[in-house]
C-alpha positions in Angstrom: 16.3 -58.5 -154.7 16.5 -60.3 -158.0 15.3 -63.7 -159.3 16.3 -65.6 -162.4 13.1 -67.3 -163.5 14.8 -69.3 -166.2 17.7 -68.9 -168.6 15.8 -66.1 -170.5 13.6 -64.3 -167.9 14.7 -62.3 -164.8 12.8 -60.1 -162.4 13.9 -57.7 -159.7 12.4 -55.4 -157.0 13.6 -52.8 -154.5 11.9 -50.8 -151.8 13.1 -48.2 -149.3 11.9 -45.7 -146.7 13.8 -42.9 -145.0 13.1 -40.0 -142.5 15.0 -37.0 -141.3 14.8 -33.4 -140.3 15.6 -30.1 -142.2 16.5 -26.8 -140.6 16.8 -23.5 -142.5 18.0 -20.2 -141.1 17.2 -17.3 -143.4 19.2 -14.0 -142.9 17.8 -12.1 -140.0 15.0 -14.5 -139.2 14.4 -17.4 -136.9 15.1 -21.0 -137.9 12.5 -22.9 -139.9 12.4 -26.6 -139.1 10.4 -29.4 -140.7 10.5 -33.2 -140.9 11.2 -34.9 -144.2 10.4 -38.4 -145.4 10.6 -40.5 -148.6 9.3 -43.8 -149.6 10.0 -45.6 -152.9 9.5 -48.9 -154.7 10.5 -50.2 -158.1 10.1 -53.5 -160.0 11.4 -54.7 -163.3 11.7 -57.6 -165.7 13.9 -58.7 -168.6 13.0 -61.3 -171.2 15.5 -62.3 -173.8 13.6 -62.7 -177.1 16.6 -63.8 -179.2 19.6 -65.1 -177.4 23.2 -64.3 -178.3 24.0 -67.9 -178.8 21.6 -68.1 -181.7 22.9 -65.0 -183.5 26.6 -65.3 -182.7 26.9 -62.3 -180.3 23.8 -60.2 -180.9 20.8 -60.4 -178.5 17.4 -58.9 -178.5 15.6 -58.4 -175.1 12.4 -56.9 -173.7 12.9 -54.8 -170.6 10.3 -53.1 -168.4 10.7 -51.1 -165.2 8.0 -49.4 -163.0 8.8 -46.9 -160.2 
């Protein structure tokens, strides 16, 4: 999900969760089985400090991400 706060600032975020199963069979041994799961979240922002309109094509922006 993303949101444009104004013409210079934007923020975004994502989250996810998954589950499954894993089975391994070593040579000459019985199968090993286990459950697996994963959860993740990330957010970020971008703020344009100097716009490309002002400089004729060059822009300077601050970006930050957290996972």
